[in-house]
C-alpha positions in Angstrom: 64.2 135.2 117.9 67.5 135.4 119.6 66.0 134.3 122.9 64.3 131.3 121.2 67.7 130.3 119.8 69.3 130.5 123.3 66.4 128.5 124.7 66.8 125.9 122.0 70.5 125.7 122.6 70.0 125.2 126.3 67.5 122.4 125.6 70.0 120.7 123.2 72.7 121.0 125.8 70.5 119.5 128.5 69.6 116.7 126.2 73.2 116.0 125.5 74.0 116.0 129.2 71.1 113.6 129.8 72.3 111.2 127.1 75.8 111.4 128.5 74.5 110.2 131.9 72.5 107.3 130.5 73.0 104.5 128.1 70.9 103.5 125.0 69.2 100.8 127.1 67.8 103.2 129.6 70.0 102.2 132.5 71.7 104.9 134.6 75.4 104.6 135.5 77.5 106.4 138.1 81.2 106.5 137.7 83.6 106.2 140.7 83.0 109.2 142.9 83.6 110.7 146.4 81.3 109.7 149.3 77.8 111.3 149.1 77.5 114.8 150.6 75.0 114.6 153.4 73.6 117.2 155.8 75.5 117.5 159.1 72.7 115.8 161.0 72.5 112.8 158.5 76.3 112.5 158.4 76.5 112.5 162.2 73.9 109.7 162.3 75.9 107.7 159.8 79.1 108.1 161.8 77.2 107.1 165.0 75.8 104.0 163.3 79.2 103.0 162.0 80.7 103.3 165.4 77.8 101.4 167.0 78.2 98.5 164.5 82.0 98.5 164.9 81.7 98.3 168.6 79.3 95.4 168.3 81.7 93.6 166.0 84.7 94.1 168.3 82.7 93.0 171.4 80.5 90.2 170.1 82.3 88.6 167.1 85.6 86.8 166.6 86.4 89.0 163.6 87.5 92.0 165.5 89.9 93.6 163.0 87.8 96.0 160.9 89.6 96.7 157.7 87.1 99.2 156.2 83.5 100.1 156.1 81.2 101.6 153.5 77.5 102.6 153.2 74.9 102.3 150.5 73.1 105.7 150.9 69.4 105.4 151.8 69.1 101.8 150.6 68.7 98.4 152.1 71.0 95.6 151.2 69.4 92.5 149.6 72.6 90.4 148.8 76.4 90.4 149.0 78.5 88.4 146.5 82.3 88.4 146.5 83.9 87.5 143.2 87.7 88.0 142.6 88.7 91.5 143.7 85.2 93.0 143.9 82.3 92.8 146.4 79.0 93.1 144.6 76.2 94.7 146.7 72.5 94.5 145.6 70.0 96.8 147.2 66.2 97.2 147.4 66.4 100.2 145.0 67.5 97.8 142.2 71.1 99.1 142.3 74.2 97.0 142.0 77.4 98.3 143.5 80.9 97.1 142.8 83.2 97.6 145.9 87.0 97.0 145.9 87.7 94.3 148.4 91.1 95.7 149.4 90.0 99.3 150.1 86.1 99.4 150.3 86.0 102.1 147.6 83.1 102.1 145.2 84.3 101.2 141.7 81.0 101.8 140.1 77.2 101.5 140.5 74.4 100.5 138.2 70.8 101.4 138.4 68.6 98.5 137.2 65.0 98.2 136.1 64.4 95.0 138.2 66.2 92.9 140.8 68.9 90.4 139.7 67.6 86.9 139.6 70.8 85.0 140.5 74.2 86.0 141.8 76.4 87.6 139.0 79.2 85.6 137.4 82.6 86.6 135.9 84.4 84.9 133.0 86.3 82.0 134.5 89.9 82.7 135.1 90.0 86.3 133.6 90.0 88.4 136.8 92.7 86.2 138.3 94.9 86.5 135.2 94.3 90.3 135.0 95.3 90.6 138.7 98.5 88.6 138.0 99.4 90.8 135.0 98.7 94.0 137.0 101.2 92.8 139.7 103.8 92.0 137.0 103.3 95.5 135.5 103.7 97.2 138.9 106.8 95.1 139.7 108.4 95.8 136.3 107.7 99.5 136.6 109.5 99.6 139.9 112.5 97.7 138.3 112.7 100.3 135.5 112.6 103.2 138.0 115.3 101.6 140.2 117.5 100.9 137.2 117.0 104.4 135.8 118.1 106.0 139.0 121.3 104.0 139.3 124.6 105.6 138.6 126.1 104.2 135.4 122.8 102.6 134.5 122.7 99.9 131.8 120.8 101.5 128.9 120.3 98.1 127.2 118.8 96.7 130.3 116.5 99.6 130.7 115.4 99.4 127.0 114.7 95.6 127.4 112.7 96.2 130.6 110.6 98.9 128.8 109.9 96.7 125.9 108.8 93.9 128.2 106.6 96.4 130.1 105.1 97.6 126.8 104.2 93.9 125.9 102.7 93.3 129.3 100.5 96.4 129.0 99.3 95.3 125.6 98.4 91.9 127.0 96.6 93.6 129.9 94.7 95.9 127.5 93.5 92.9 125.5 92.5 91.0 128.7 90.6 94.1 129.9 88.3 93.7 126.9 87.5 90.2 128.0 87.0 91.0 131.7 83.2 90.8 131.8 80.5 90.3 134.4 77.1 88.7 133.5 73.8 88.6 135.3 70.2 87.9 134.6 67.5 90.4 135.5 63.9 90.3 134.3 64.8 87.5 131.8 67.5 89.8 130.3 71.1 88.6 130.1 73.3 91.7 130.9 76.9 91.9 129.8 79.0 94.6 131.6 82.6 95.6 131.7 83.7 94.3 135.1 86.1 97.2 135.7 83.9 100.1 134.7 80.3 98.8 135.1 79.5 100.0 131.5 76.8 98.0 129.9 78.1 96.4 126.7 74.8 94.7 125.7 71.8 92.9 127.0 69.6 90.4 125.3 66.1 88.9 126.0 66.2 85.2 126.9 63.5 83.1 125.3 63.7 80.6 128.2 63.3 80.8 132.0 66.6 80.3 133.7 66.7 77.8 136.6 70.3 78.3 137.6 72.8 81.1 137.9 74.8 81.8 134.8 78.4 80.5 134.3 80.7 82.1 131.7 83.7 81.1 129.6 85.4 83.4 127.1 82.8 83.0 124.3 79.7 81.6 125.9 77.4 81.8 128.9 75.7 78.6 130.2 72.5 78.5 132.1 70.1 75.8 133.2 66.4 76.2 132.3 63.0 75.1 133.5 61.6 74.5 130.0 62.5 71.1 128.5 65.2 70.4 131.1 68.0 72.0 129.1 71.3 73.7 129.6 71.3 76.6 127.2 74.5 77.9 125.7 74.4 81.6 124.9 76.9 82.6 122.2 78.2 86.1 123.3 79.5 86.9 119.8 76.3 85.9 117.9 74.0 87.0 120.8 72.1 83.8 120.4 71.1 81.0 122.9 71.0 77.5 121.5 69.4 74.4 123.0 72.7 73.0 124.0 71.7 69.8 125.8 68.5 68.2 127.1 68.8 66.2 130.3 66.4 63.5 131.5 65.2 65.7 134.4 65.0 69.2 135.8 68.3 71.0 136.0 68.7 72.8 139.3 72.5 72.3 139.8 74.4 75.3 138.4 76.9 74.5 135.6 80.6 75.0 136.3 83.4 75.5 133.8 87.0 74.2 134.0 88.8 74.6 130.8 87.9 73.0 128.4 84.8 71.4 129.9 81.4 72.3 131.3 80.0 70.2 134.2 76.4 70.0 135.5 74.0 67.6 137.1 70.3 66.8 136.8 67.3 65.4 138.6 67.8 62.4 136.4 70.6 61.4 138.7 73.4 62.0 136.1 76.5 64.1 136.4 77.5 65.4 132.9 80.7 66.6 131.3 80.6 68.3 127.9 83.4 70.0 125.9 82.6 73.8 126.2 83.5 74.6 122.6 83.1 71.4 120.5 79.9 70.7 122.5 80.4 66.9 122.4 79.6 64.8 125.4 82.8 63.5 127.1 81.2 61.4 129.8 78.3 61.1 132.3 78.3 59.4 135.7 75.1 57.9 137.1 74.1 58.3 140.8 71.0 56.4 142.0 68.7 59.4 142.5 68.3 63.1 141.7 71.3 65.5 142.1 70.1 68.8 143.5 73.4 70.1 144.9 75.8 72.3 143.0 79.1 70.7 142.0 82.5 71.9 143.1 85.9 71.1 141.6 88.9 70.7 143.9 92.5 71.5 143.3 93.1 67.8 142.5 90.9 67.9 139.4 88.1 66.1 141.3 84.4 66.8 141.1 82.7 66.7 144.6 79.0 66.5 144.9 76.3 65.0 147.1 73.2 63.2 145.8 69.7 62.5 147.2 70.7 58.8 147.0 72.3 59.3 150.5 75.9 59.4 149.1 78.7 61.9 148.5 80.8 61.4 145.4 84.4 62.2 144.3 84.7 61.8 140.5 87.8 62.4 138.2 86.8 65.4 136.1 88.8 64.2 133.1 87.5 60.6 132.8 84.3 60.5 134.8 85.7 57.6 136.9 84.7 57.3 140.5 87.5 58.0 142.9 85.5 57.3 146.1 82.0 57.3 147.5 80.9 58.1 151.0 77.5 56.7 152.2 75.3 58.7 154.5 71.9 58.0 156.1 70.0 60.8 154.4 69.9 62.9 151.2 72.4 65.6 150.4 70.9 68.7 148.6 73.3 71.5 149.4 76.7 72.5 147.9 79.8 71.2 149.6 82.8 73.3 150.7 86.5 72.4 150.7 89.1 73.5 153.2 92.8 73.2 152.6 94.9 74.0 155.7 98.5 73.7 156.6 99.1 71.4 159.6 102.3 70.8 161.5 102.6 67.4 163.1 105.8 65.7 164.4 107.9 68.6 162.8 106.3 67.8 159.4 104.2 70.3 157.5 101.5 69.0 155.2 98.2 70.2 153.7 95.1 68.7 155.4 92.0 68.5 153.1 88.5 68.6 154.7 85.2 68.6 152.9 82.0 69.9 154.5 78.5 69.2 153.4 75.0 69.2 155.0 73.1 65.9 155.2 69.3 66.4 155.6 68.1 65.7 159.2 71.6 64.5 160.2 73.8 67.6 160.5 76.9 69.0 158.9 79.6 66.4 158.0 83.3 67.0 158.0 85.2 64.5 155.9 89.0 64.2 156.2 90.6 63.0 153.0 93.6 60.8 153.6 96.0 59.3 151.2 96.2 55.5 151.7 99.1 53.5 150.3 98.1 51.1 147.6 99.3 49.4 144.4 98.1 49.9 140.8 97.6 47.3 138.1 101.4 47.3 137.4 102.1 46.7 141.1 103.5 50.2 141.5 103.1 51.9 144.9 100.6 54.7 144.8 98.5 56.8 147.2 94.8 56.7 146.9 92.5 59.3 148.4 90.2 57.9 151.1 87.4 59.7 153.0 87.0 59.4 156.7 84.3 60.9 158.8 86.1 63.3 161.1 83.0 64.6 162.9 79.5 65.9 162.3 77.6 68.7 163.9 73.8 68.5 164.1 73.1 72.3 164.3 75.4 73.2 161.4 74.0 74.4 158.1 77.1 75.2 156.1 80.8 75.8 156.4 81.6 79.5 157.0 85.3 79.8 157.3 88.5 78.2 158.5 89.9 80.3 161.4 93.4 80.3 162.8 92.4 77.8 165.5 88.7 77.3 165.0 86.3 76.1 162.3 83.3 78.5 161.9 80.0 77.0 160.9 76.7 78.8 160.2 73.8 77.4 162.2 70.4 76.2 160.9 68.7 79.4 162.0 71.1 81.2 159.5 72.2 83.7 162.2 74.1 81.7 164.8 77.9 81.3 164.2 79.5 78.3 165.9 83.3 78.2 166.6 84.3 74.5 166.7 87.6 72.7 167.4 88.9 71.5 164.0 89.9 68.0 165.3 86.8 66.9 167.2 84.1 69.4 166.2 83.4 70.4 169.8 81.7 73.8 170.2 84.0 76.3 171.8 81.9 79.4 171.5 78.8 80.7 169.7 78.1 84.2 168.2 75.1 86.0 166.9 75.0 87.3 163.3 71.5 88.6 163.6 72.6 92.2 163.1 74.5 91.2 159.9 72.1 89.0 157.9 74.2 89.5 154.7 77.6 87.9 154.5 80.3 86.9 152.1 83.6 85.2 152.8 86.9 85.3 150.9 88.5 82.0 151.9 91.9 82.9 150.3 92.7 85.8 152.6 90.3 84.9 155.4 88.3 88.1 155.1 84.6 88.3 156.0 82.2 90.9 154.6 79.2 91.7 156.9 76.2 93.7 155.7 73.3 95.2 157.8 69.8 95.6 156.5 70.1 99.4 156.5 73.1 99.5 154.2 76.3 99.3 156.2 79.1 97.0 155.1 82.2 96.0 157.0 85.3 94.0 155.9 86.6 92.1 159.0 89.2 89.6 160.0 89.8 87.3 162.9 92.4 88.4 165.5 94.7 85.5 166.1 95.6 86.9 169.5 92.1 86.1 170.7 93.0 82.5 171.3 
């Protein structure tokens, strides 16, 4: 009898441990941990592969400064996505890894039942605000320490700093609860804590998504193939409503810029809706279907190309056309914007370039100039005006702005071209065949390179190379 009780107790303990390692949805999570323990031979092979790839990077690519490397053990990479301070790695074993972009350490990993349909998304603005608060907390903590160690310290000042620190930590704690990552897998919308990878909930979608999701604080928006609609999924009620029906298929992913949601359709219209009130603010008609994703610039302008052979710049608040650039062929890919400090005649200014692929005609680089003009009241103003700087026939998309070069990805998706910024002349070509998976952080000029067999490198350009 006693042995039976011991056996039963062991079974219950095993069951409890099993439940602790899984969630009620049947997905398995692994918390941040040390690198996998491998046999000496396997570990030696991994080290040799890392050194081989690093040598290839340093010899054959312009990004010779290797910041860190990491490995997905025994898995092949299927996609890399960089969002805020994490690099998300998807593998052929249906795993999702969150890697810290500054250290390469694994924050968490998630075992899925099926691959992710589109790239994940985060709540717009939350990761950036959380990072800002974290920096303020660290700075204030240092101030408190410095003030405390002073001789004849001011107790009132220390007390005030501590109260401010307490308030900042409370704000950060509240923000943490809103720091979410969403993705769709097997028609299930997953909601995870971005910092821990813990699954908060998942819900079955009763429509087939046609675009990647986009999230604001209380809702997730997705295009759908059925009835040409944008669906609004209320994250509090866990319910998706038929938010808006367009006159054509929606393949352009929605984007959010407080307080509005923007998207386009094959009916040729670009739409702006209030994200909360859900009322239509404006729509702008192009002459043919819009298949490219929209982007919003720092100047509150929507930039997008259409299959009507034109590229548009539209005021996001009013829907008024700022300018239009005609091309000789349709535009179906997302544009990219580059802001770069330029020094000319002892003057420093920001040069704005826009890159987009025109079908059968190459990659265009538009320089946006400010032209003097006068408004209706005869007041002097500056109006943005596009000018074709150059075009490159073999270019597929903008890759990165280097220190003295512009890097473009070729049509074969594995050739990297280094061009002169002013004239678009090819200065050098590189092969990215070994690294078919890439992501670029345009803010700090970091490139993430992934191999098929699971090796990831964070690299930067060496300015001394030129």
